[in-house]
C-alpha positions, 0 to 999 in steps of 0.5 A: 484541748488537753487542759480542757479535758483535765479541767473537766475531769477535775471539776466533776465530783467523781473525778472520772468520766467516759470519753462520750461524757467528756465529748458531750460536756466539752462539745467536741469530737470523740477524736479530740478527746482520744488525742487529749487523753493519749497525751494526758496518759503519757504524762501520767496525769490521768489513768484509765479504769473500767466501770461495771458496764465495761466502759473505759473511764478516765480518772484523776486523783491526788496520787497521780500528781505525786506519782508524776512528780516522782517519775519526773525526778527519776527520769533524770537518773538516766541522764545523770548516770550517762553524764557521769560516764561521759566525764570518765570518757572525756577526762576529768578536768576538761571543759566538756567533762566539767559541763557534764559533771556540773549538769549531773550534780545540778540534776541530782540535787534538784531531783532529790529535792523534788522527791523530798518535796513530793513526799512532804506534799503528799500529806497535803494531797491526802489531808481533807479540807472543809468548805467554809460558808464564805467558800474558802477551804480549810485543811482538816486532819483526817483524824478529826 
C-alpha cells in the first residue's frame, strides 16, 4: 500500500492529493491510506500541508529525496560516535574494539560519500526536463 500511495502521488501533476482523493483513486479504505501515509511520513518520503479549505494534503517533491538521503546519512552519526566510545571502553587492539572501529570507519566513509552524492544529485532533481516527441526526457538548464 505504501508503494501504491507513493506512486499515486508521484504520478499526479500537482504532486499532492488529499486522503479522500487517494482512497478514491486507489479504491481502498481511508484507514489504509492513513496507515500508508504514517509510514511514508516516518521515512520522510511525503509531507503534510493544509490547502485553502484547511484540508490536509499529502505532498511529494524533489527536495524530499534529498532530505531523506541527508537524514539517512546523519542517522549513522550516533552509531559512529557510540562505537568509537566503545573502542575506548573495550581497549584498543581487542577483537571487539577492532570490530567497532572498523564499523565506525566504514559508516563514516559511506555517510560522507552519501552526503556528497546527495548534494551533487540535488542538481539533477532541480534541473528541468523537456519531453521530446518520442516521449523521452531531455535535461535542460533552468537558465535556458
